[in-house]
C-alpha angles and dihedrals in degrees: 000000000000120000088234090060100038115142121258088248094057091048090052089050090054089052092049090051090052090061092047093049093050093046090052092060100033094115092054090048092052091051090051091051092047093050091054093043093052093052107048113190130184128239116304090002099080094123099141093043090049091050092047092053091048091052093046095051093041091060088078110064091203089075124078105214125200115191122201088022107191089320128052094247101031122102134192127195124182133194125194149318089231129187130355123069134291109280094028119127114273117222109206117205115194130203116192128213131195126192111164119120138209127262112266099354104058121211095004090144094049098241089154086066091048088057090048094048092050095049094042094050092048094048091045091054096045091044091053093046090048090059091061104113098211107028094172092058097036099047104039126149093020124066111203126216123181122203130192111199119191107206121194131203106031093145094053130012107009112259093184090056089053089051093048090053089048092054098250094140100042096103098040122108101188134001134205135193136147133210129212117244140141097280142019114266126164092205132013121178102246108191134227119260142186127182122218130197117205122193123190120199119198135149128276123231140153105285094214105030103037110010092146089064092060133083106212112224090180090060088056092050092048092047091050092047092050093044090054091047089055091044091062088072089066098042126103112267094250097046116101137195126171133162152157139225101245095183123021105167137291108255137008094239094054119078101235111251093185135034133167134204129192120198137177117213118197136182129170091241124041089220089067094051094087090060092053091045090055092051093048093046090053088058092047094049097043090053089055092048093049094053101035094244130138116239135207118196117190137168102213101182140043119281112247115221125217116261112267107228121236108191093186093060093039092054093047090050092050092050092051093042093052089051086059094048099261113152110211120204115243098198118037120222090210114043095197127045128196126273134275139181087234083082089070090050091053089063092053102043133007111265150150131231109184124177123231138201116241101190100276141089091210115123125246117261094034132109089244091059090049089059092046092051090057097044123108088231090072092061097079092054095041095053092043088057091048090054092051092051093049091046089053089053088055090055091054092047097045100043117056090188091059092047090051092047090051092051094047092049090049093053094045095047092048092049092046094054095043090052093046128214113324094221096050109144109230097162097086089227122151127236129208 
Protein backbone atom coordinates (compact mmCIF):
# COMPACT_ATOMS: atom_id res chain seq x y z
CA UNK A 1 0.00 0.00 0.00
CA UNK A 2 1.49 3.39 -1.00
CA UNK A 3 1.98 6.08 1.59
CA UNK A 4 -0.03 8.43 -0.61
CA UNK A 5 -3.04 6.10 -0.39
CA UNK A 6 -2.72 4.98 3.21
CA UNK A 7 -6.00 4.58 4.98
CA UNK A 8 -7.19 7.21 7.41
CA UNK A 9 -6.66 4.70 10.21
CA UNK A 10 -3.01 4.16 9.34
CA UNK A 11 -2.44 7.90 9.16
CA UNK A 12 -4.01 8.31 12.59
CA UNK A 13 -1.72 5.56 13.87
CA UNK A 14 1.31 7.43 12.58
CA UNK A 15 0.10 10.55 14.40
CA UNK A 16 -0.46 8.59 17.59
CA UNK A 17 3.05 7.16 17.35
CA UNK A 18 4.46 10.68 16.99
CA UNK A 19 3.05 11.59 20.38
CA UNK A 20 4.39 8.41 21.94
CA UNK A 21 7.87 8.95 20.51
CA UNK A 22 8.04 12.55 21.73
CA UNK A 23 6.76 11.63 25.18
CA UNK A 24 9.43 8.95 25.45
CA UNK A 25 12.26 11.49 25.08
CA UNK A 26 10.66 14.47 26.82
CA UNK A 27 13.24 14.50 29.62
CA UNK A 28 16.14 14.63 27.13
CA UNK A 29 14.39 17.41 25.22
CA UNK A 30 13.93 19.47 28.38
CA UNK A 31 17.62 19.11 29.22
CA UNK A 32 18.52 20.28 25.69
CA UNK A 33 16.27 23.31 26.03
CA UNK A 34 17.64 24.11 29.49
CA UNK A 35 21.24 23.88 28.32
CA UNK A 36 20.55 26.42 25.57
CA UNK A 37 18.50 28.65 27.89
CA UNK A 38 21.22 28.75 30.55
CA UNK A 39 23.86 29.82 28.04
CA UNK A 40 22.38 32.72 26.04
CA UNK A 41 24.51 33.67 23.04
CA UNK A 42 24.08 36.51 20.57
CA UNK A 43 23.64 36.30 16.80
CA UNK A 44 26.40 34.47 14.91
CA UNK A 45 28.10 33.69 18.23
CA UNK A 46 25.98 30.72 19.31
CA UNK A 47 28.96 28.36 19.61
CA UNK A 48 27.87 26.45 22.72
CA UNK A 49 24.27 26.13 21.53
CA UNK A 50 25.52 24.86 18.17
CA UNK A 51 27.78 22.32 19.85
CA UNK A 52 24.97 21.18 22.16
CA UNK A 53 22.65 20.57 19.23
CA UNK A 54 25.36 18.66 17.39
CA UNK A 55 25.94 16.40 20.40
CA UNK A 56 22.23 15.83 20.91
CA UNK A 57 21.55 14.85 17.30
CA UNK A 58 24.72 12.77 17.07
CA UNK A 59 23.50 10.53 19.90
CA UNK A 60 21.23 8.81 17.36
CA UNK A 61 23.31 7.06 14.71
CA UNK A 62 20.39 7.19 12.27
CA UNK A 63 21.10 10.89 11.77
CA UNK A 64 23.88 12.26 9.60
CA UNK A 65 25.00 15.43 11.37
CA UNK A 66 26.94 18.26 9.74
CA UNK A 67 28.34 20.82 12.16
CA UNK A 68 29.28 24.34 11.03
CA UNK A 69 26.95 23.83 8.07
CA UNK A 70 27.61 26.72 5.64
CA UNK A 71 27.88 29.07 8.66
CA UNK A 72 30.09 28.68 11.75
CA UNK A 73 27.12 28.20 14.09
CA UNK A 74 24.63 26.50 11.76
CA UNK A 75 23.99 22.76 11.88
CA UNK A 76 22.22 20.29 9.60
CA UNK A 77 21.13 16.77 10.45
CA UNK A 78 19.43 14.45 7.94
CA UNK A 79 17.54 11.18 8.35
CA UNK A 80 16.68 8.85 5.50
CA UNK A 81 15.73 8.51 2.72
CA UNK A 82 13.21 6.01 4.01
CA UNK A 83 10.85 3.78 2.05
CA UNK A 84 10.16 3.60 -1.64
CA UNK A 85 12.66 2.31 -4.16
CA UNK A 86 15.97 3.57 -5.46
CA UNK A 87 15.28 6.19 -8.09
CA UNK A 88 11.95 7.24 -6.57
CA UNK A 89 11.36 10.89 -5.79
CA UNK A 90 12.60 11.96 -2.34
CA UNK A 91 10.34 14.27 -0.36
CA UNK A 92 12.44 16.30 2.09
CA UNK A 93 10.65 17.63 5.18
CA UNK A 94 12.55 20.32 7.09
CA UNK A 95 12.28 21.38 10.72
CA UNK A 96 14.02 24.63 11.64
CA UNK A 97 15.67 25.53 14.94
CA UNK A 98 16.73 28.89 16.33
CA UNK A 99 18.94 29.44 19.38
CA UNK A 100 20.27 33.01 19.46
CA UNK A 101 19.43 35.22 22.43
CA UNK A 102 18.96 38.92 23.14
CA UNK A 103 21.53 41.32 24.62
CA UNK A 104 21.19 41.67 28.36
CA UNK A 105 18.02 39.62 28.86
CA UNK A 106 18.91 36.21 27.46
CA UNK A 107 16.27 34.03 25.84
CA UNK A 108 13.49 36.60 26.15
CA UNK A 109 12.06 35.43 22.83
CA UNK A 110 12.17 31.76 23.75
CA UNK A 111 14.54 30.60 21.04
CA UNK A 112 15.62 27.72 23.28
CA UNK A 113 12.05 26.47 22.88
CA UNK A 114 12.19 26.95 19.10
CA UNK A 115 15.22 24.68 19.03
CA UNK A 116 13.41 22.15 21.19
CA UNK A 117 10.25 22.23 19.08
CA UNK A 118 12.20 21.67 15.87
CA UNK A 119 14.20 18.75 17.23
CA UNK A 120 11.18 17.20 18.98
CA UNK A 121 8.99 17.37 15.88
CA UNK A 122 11.71 15.84 13.71
CA UNK A 123 12.39 13.00 16.15
CA UNK A 124 8.69 12.40 16.61
CA UNK A 125 8.17 12.08 12.86
CA UNK A 126 11.20 9.86 12.24
CA UNK A 127 10.36 7.73 15.26
CA UNK A 128 6.83 7.17 13.99
CA UNK A 129 8.02 6.35 10.47
CA UNK A 130 10.58 3.96 11.92
CA UNK A 131 7.77 1.99 13.55
CA UNK A 132 6.22 1.22 10.15
CA UNK A 133 6.64 -2.53 9.81
CA UNK A 134 6.98 -2.70 6.05
CA UNK A 135 8.45 0.62 4.93
CA UNK A 136 8.94 -0.49 1.33
CA UNK A 137 5.25 -1.26 0.95
CA UNK A 138 3.94 1.56 3.09
CA UNK A 139 5.99 4.40 1.66
CA UNK A 140 6.06 3.67 -2.07
CA UNK A 141 6.23 5.71 -4.31
CA UNK A 142 7.60 8.40 -1.97
CA UNK A 143 10.96 8.26 -0.29
CA UNK A 144 10.99 10.40 2.82
CA UNK A 145 13.92 12.44 4.07
CA UNK A 146 13.78 14.53 7.25
CA UNK A 147 16.12 17.45 7.87
CA UNK A 148 16.80 19.44 11.02
CA UNK A 149 18.38 22.78 10.18
CA UNK A 150 19.81 24.86 12.99
CA UNK A 151 19.68 28.50 11.89
CA UNK A 152 21.67 31.17 13.77
CA UNK A 153 21.17 34.92 14.02
CA UNK A 154 17.43 35.49 13.72
CA UNK A 155 17.46 38.40 16.16
CA UNK A 156 20.16 40.29 14.32
CA UNK A 157 21.63 39.69 10.89
CA UNK A 158 19.47 37.06 9.23
CA UNK A 159 21.08 33.64 9.39
CA UNK A 160 18.31 32.06 7.34
CA UNK A 161 18.95 34.54 4.53
CA UNK A 162 22.64 33.57 4.61
CA UNK A 163 21.63 29.92 4.39
CA UNK A 164 19.21 30.61 1.53
CA UNK A 165 22.00 32.31 -0.41
CA UNK A 166 24.26 29.33 0.34
CA UNK A 167 21.69 26.89 -1.10
CA UNK A 168 20.66 25.24 2.18
CA UNK A 169 16.97 25.11 1.24
CA UNK A 170 17.26 24.03 -2.38
CA UNK A 171 16.33 20.38 -1.78
CA UNK A 172 13.56 20.98 0.77
CA UNK A 173 9.89 20.46 -0.11
CA UNK A 174 8.25 21.87 3.02
CA UNK A 175 9.55 23.44 6.24
CA UNK A 176 8.13 23.77 9.74
CA UNK A 177 8.98 25.82 12.80
CA UNK A 178 7.05 27.40 15.66
CA UNK A 179 7.65 30.47 17.81
CA UNK A 180 6.71 31.09 21.47
CA UNK A 181 4.19 33.84 22.14
CA UNK A 182 1.20 34.59 24.42
CA UNK A 183 -1.40 32.62 22.48
CA UNK A 184 -1.75 29.86 19.91
CA UNK A 185 -2.07 31.14 16.34
CA UNK A 186 -1.63 29.09 13.18
CA UNK A 187 -0.69 32.15 11.14
CA UNK A 188 0.25 35.67 12.19
CA UNK A 189 1.22 38.30 9.59
CA UNK A 190 4.87 38.94 10.44
CA UNK A 191 5.98 42.00 8.50
CA UNK A 192 9.01 42.81 6.38
CA UNK A 193 11.83 44.84 7.88
CA UNK A 194 15.07 46.52 6.99
CA UNK A 195 17.40 48.34 9.35
CA UNK A 196 19.24 51.48 8.34
CA UNK A 197 22.25 53.19 9.89
CA UNK A 198 22.66 56.92 9.26
CA UNK A 199 25.91 58.74 10.05
CA UNK A 200 26.22 62.53 9.96
CA UNK A 201 29.64 64.14 9.68
CA UNK A 202 30.00 67.79 10.65
CA UNK A 203 32.79 69.91 12.12
CA UNK A 204 33.69 70.30 15.79
CA UNK A 205 34.11 73.69 17.42
CA UNK A 206 33.81 75.32 20.83
CA UNK A 207 30.08 75.65 21.44
CA UNK A 208 30.41 78.94 23.36
CA UNK A 209 33.47 80.67 21.91
CA UNK A 210 33.28 79.78 18.19
CA UNK A 211 29.93 78.11 17.42
CA UNK A 212 29.86 79.66 13.93
CA UNK A 213 32.97 77.64 13.04
CA UNK A 214 31.18 74.37 13.68
CA UNK A 215 28.89 72.21 11.57
CA UNK A 216 26.48 70.58 13.99
CA UNK A 217 25.95 66.89 13.28
CA UNK A 218 23.54 66.65 16.21
CA UNK A 219 21.29 69.24 14.59
CA UNK A 220 21.18 66.99 11.53
CA UNK A 221 20.26 63.96 13.63
CA UNK A 222 17.55 65.87 15.50
CA UNK A 223 16.13 67.30 12.27
CA UNK A 224 16.02 63.84 10.74
CA UNK A 225 14.40 62.37 13.86
CA UNK A 226 11.73 65.08 13.91
CA UNK A 227 11.15 64.82 10.15
CA UNK A 228 10.49 61.10 10.48
CA UNK A 229 8.17 61.73 13.42
CA UNK A 230 6.14 64.12 11.26
CA UNK A 231 6.30 61.70 8.33
CA UNK A 232 4.40 59.05 10.34
CA UNK A 233 1.27 61.16 9.95
CA UNK A 234 1.34 60.50 6.20
CA UNK A 235 2.25 56.82 6.35
CA UNK A 236 -0.16 53.95 5.85
CA UNK A 237 -1.63 52.71 9.15
CA UNK A 238 0.29 49.44 9.05
CA UNK A 239 3.69 50.91 8.10
CA UNK A 240 6.15 51.32 10.94
CA UNK A 241 9.39 53.22 11.50
CA UNK A 242 11.19 53.55 14.81
CA UNK A 243 14.70 54.50 15.74
CA UNK A 244 17.23 55.82 18.19
CA UNK A 245 20.14 58.25 18.27
CA UNK A 246 23.03 55.89 18.95
CA UNK A 247 25.66 58.62 19.16
CA UNK A 248 24.82 62.25 19.85
CA UNK A 249 28.13 63.88 20.65
CA UNK A 250 30.71 63.76 23.42
CA UNK A 251 30.32 66.95 25.49
CA UNK A 252 27.89 69.89 25.65
CA UNK A 253 30.57 72.51 24.94
CA UNK A 254 31.77 70.78 21.77
CA UNK A 255 29.75 71.14 18.58
CA UNK A 256 29.16 67.47 17.65
CA UNK A 257 31.19 66.50 14.60
CA UNK A 258 29.64 63.05 14.39
CA UNK A 259 26.23 61.55 15.16
CA UNK A 260 24.61 58.26 14.33
CA UNK A 261 21.02 57.10 14.00
CA UNK A 262 19.66 53.57 13.74
CA UNK A 263 16.16 52.96 12.40
CA UNK A 264 13.95 49.98 11.64
CA UNK A 265 11.56 50.31 8.70
CA UNK A 266 8.65 47.86 8.42
CA UNK A 267 5.83 47.24 5.97
CA UNK A 268 3.37 44.33 5.80
CA UNK A 269 4.64 43.37 2.33
CA UNK A 270 8.30 43.40 1.36
CA UNK A 271 7.26 44.86 -2.00
CA UNK A 272 6.21 48.08 -0.19
CA UNK A 273 9.47 48.46 1.68
CA UNK A 274 11.21 50.35 -1.13
CA UNK A 275 8.56 53.10 -0.92
CA UNK A 276 9.10 53.56 2.81
CA UNK A 277 12.89 53.51 2.35
CA UNK A 278 12.64 56.31 -0.23
CA UNK A 279 10.56 58.47 2.12
CA UNK A 280 12.91 57.88 5.05
CA UNK A 281 16.02 58.55 2.97
CA UNK A 282 14.54 61.88 1.85
CA UNK A 283 14.31 62.90 5.51
CA UNK A 284 17.87 61.78 6.23
CA UNK A 285 19.33 63.62 3.23
CA UNK A 286 17.34 66.82 3.68
CA UNK A 287 18.55 67.06 7.29
CA UNK A 288 22.12 66.87 6.04
CA UNK A 289 21.47 69.52 3.42
CA UNK A 290 19.82 71.87 5.93
CA UNK A 291 22.74 71.69 8.37
CA UNK A 292 25.65 71.47 5.96
CA UNK A 293 26.64 67.99 7.12
CA UNK A 294 27.74 65.02 5.10
CA UNK A 295 25.59 61.89 5.42
CA UNK A 296 26.22 58.16 5.04
CA UNK A 297 23.20 55.86 4.72
CA UNK A 298 23.81 52.12 4.92
CA UNK A 299 21.69 49.00 5.28
CA UNK A 300 23.99 46.72 7.29
CA UNK A 301 21.85 43.59 7.48
CA UNK A 302 19.63 41.48 5.28
CA UNK A 303 16.08 42.62 4.59
CA UNK A 304 13.52 40.30 6.17
CA UNK A 305 10.49 39.52 4.02
CA UNK A 306 6.97 39.15 5.33
CA UNK A 307 5.80 35.57 5.84
CA UNK A 308 3.99 34.25 2.79
CA UNK A 309 0.76 32.64 4.04
CA UNK A 310 -0.07 29.04 3.23
CA UNK A 311 -3.67 28.39 4.21
CA UNK A 312 -3.41 24.68 3.43
CA UNK A 313 -0.66 24.15 5.98
CA UNK A 314 -2.23 26.52 8.51
CA UNK A 315 -5.56 24.69 8.40
CA UNK A 316 -3.89 21.29 8.73
CA UNK A 317 -1.90 22.55 11.70
CA UNK A 318 -5.04 23.90 13.36
CA UNK A 319 -6.85 20.58 12.85
CA UNK A 320 -4.00 18.63 14.38
CA UNK A 321 -3.54 21.15 17.17
CA UNK A 322 -7.20 21.04 18.13
CA UNK A 323 -7.01 17.25 18.28
CA UNK A 324 -4.30 17.73 20.91
CA UNK A 325 -6.34 20.26 22.87
CA UNK A 326 -4.81 23.47 21.55
CA UNK A 327 -7.24 26.39 21.66
CA UNK A 328 -6.50 28.77 18.82
CA UNK A 329 -7.53 32.41 19.07
CA UNK A 330 -10.07 33.53 16.49
CA UNK A 331 -9.54 37.28 16.80
CA UNK A 332 -6.03 38.56 17.41
CA UNK A 333 -5.44 41.33 19.90
CA UNK A 334 -2.43 42.53 17.88
CA UNK A 335 -2.99 42.56 14.13
CA UNK A 336 0.71 42.80 13.25
CA UNK A 337 3.54 40.80 14.74
CA UNK A 338 7.24 41.48 14.55
CA UNK A 339 9.58 40.36 11.80
CA UNK A 340 11.54 37.19 11.14
CA UNK A 341 13.95 35.82 8.56
CA UNK A 342 11.58 32.87 8.20
CA UNK A 343 9.71 35.25 5.91
CA UNK A 344 12.53 34.91 3.37
CA UNK A 345 12.34 31.13 3.68
CA UNK A 346 8.61 31.22 2.97
CA UNK A 347 9.35 32.66 -0.49
CA UNK A 348 11.75 29.80 -1.27
CA UNK A 349 9.86 26.75 0.01
CA UNK A 350 6.32 26.25 1.38
CA UNK A 351 6.28 26.45 5.14
CA UNK A 352 4.47 27.33 8.31
CA UNK A 353 5.52 29.46 11.30
CA UNK A 354 2.78 29.24 13.95
CA UNK A 355 2.99 30.87 17.36
CA UNK A 356 2.34 28.97 20.56
CA UNK A 357 1.39 29.72 24.15
CA UNK A 358 3.93 28.70 26.80
CA UNK A 359 1.88 29.22 29.96
CA UNK A 360 2.42 32.94 30.53
CA UNK A 361 0.91 36.28 29.58
CA UNK A 362 4.33 37.96 29.75
CA UNK A 363 5.41 39.71 26.57
CA UNK A 364 8.32 38.66 24.40
CA UNK A 365 11.58 40.59 24.84
CA UNK A 366 11.05 41.07 28.58
CA UNK A 367 12.80 39.57 31.60
CA UNK A 368 9.52 37.93 32.58
CA UNK A 369 9.42 36.08 29.27
CA UNK A 370 13.00 34.94 29.74
CA UNK A 371 11.96 33.27 32.99
CA UNK A 372 8.89 31.70 31.37
CA UNK A 373 10.93 30.29 28.48
CA UNK A 374 13.13 28.45 30.97
CA UNK A 375 10.33 27.23 33.21
CA UNK A 376 9.26 23.59 33.33
CA UNK A 377 5.67 24.79 32.86
CA UNK A 378 6.48 25.66 29.23
CA UNK A 379 7.34 22.06 28.40
CA UNK A 380 3.79 20.79 28.06
CA UNK A 381 2.91 23.49 25.54
CA UNK A 382 6.21 23.21 23.69
CA UNK A 383 5.98 19.46 23.14
CA UNK A 384 2.30 19.68 22.25
CA UNK A 385 3.24 22.14 19.52
CA UNK A 386 6.00 19.82 18.28
CA UNK A 387 3.47 17.00 18.00
CA UNK A 388 1.10 19.19 15.98
CA UNK A 389 3.90 20.16 13.57
CA UNK A 390 4.96 16.55 13.03
CA UNK A 391 1.34 15.46 12.57
CA UNK A 392 0.93 18.15 9.92
CA UNK A 393 3.99 16.77 8.16
CA UNK A 394 2.31 13.35 8.14
CA UNK A 395 -0.73 14.83 6.38
CA UNK A 396 1.50 16.28 3.67
CA UNK A 397 3.37 12.99 3.29
CA UNK A 398 0.31 10.78 3.25
CA UNK A 399 -1.95 12.82 0.99
CA UNK A 400 -0.58 13.71 -2.46
CA UNK A 401 -3.57 15.97 -3.05
CA UNK A 402 -2.68 18.04 0.03
CA UNK A 403 0.96 18.23 -1.01
CA UNK A 404 -0.10 19.41 -4.47
CA UNK A 405 -2.55 21.94 -3.00
CA UNK A 406 0.17 23.29 -0.72
CA UNK A 407 2.58 23.69 -3.65
CA UNK A 408 0.01 25.39 -5.88
CA UNK A 409 -0.98 27.82 -3.13
CA UNK A 410 2.69 28.62 -2.51
CA UNK A 411 3.32 29.40 -6.18
CA UNK A 412 0.17 31.49 -6.54
CA UNK A 413 0.75 33.49 -3.35
CA UNK A 414 4.34 34.20 -4.31
CA UNK A 415 3.37 35.33 -7.81
CA UNK A 416 0.52 37.48 -6.49
CA UNK A 417 2.77 39.36 -4.08
CA UNK A 418 5.57 39.80 -6.61
CA UNK A 419 3.10 41.29 -9.11
CA UNK A 420 1.51 43.55 -6.50
CA UNK A 421 -2.14 44.64 -6.24
CA UNK A 422 -3.76 45.22 -9.61
CA UNK A 423 -5.60 48.32 -8.42
CA UNK A 424 -2.57 50.05 -6.89
CA UNK A 425 -2.81 53.81 -7.46
CA UNK A 426 0.46 55.03 -8.95
CA UNK A 427 -0.84 58.35 -10.32
CA UNK A 428 -0.42 60.37 -7.14
CA UNK A 429 -3.94 61.74 -7.61
CA UNK A 430 -6.07 62.79 -4.67
CA UNK A 431 -9.51 61.49 -3.81
CA UNK A 432 -12.31 63.23 -1.99
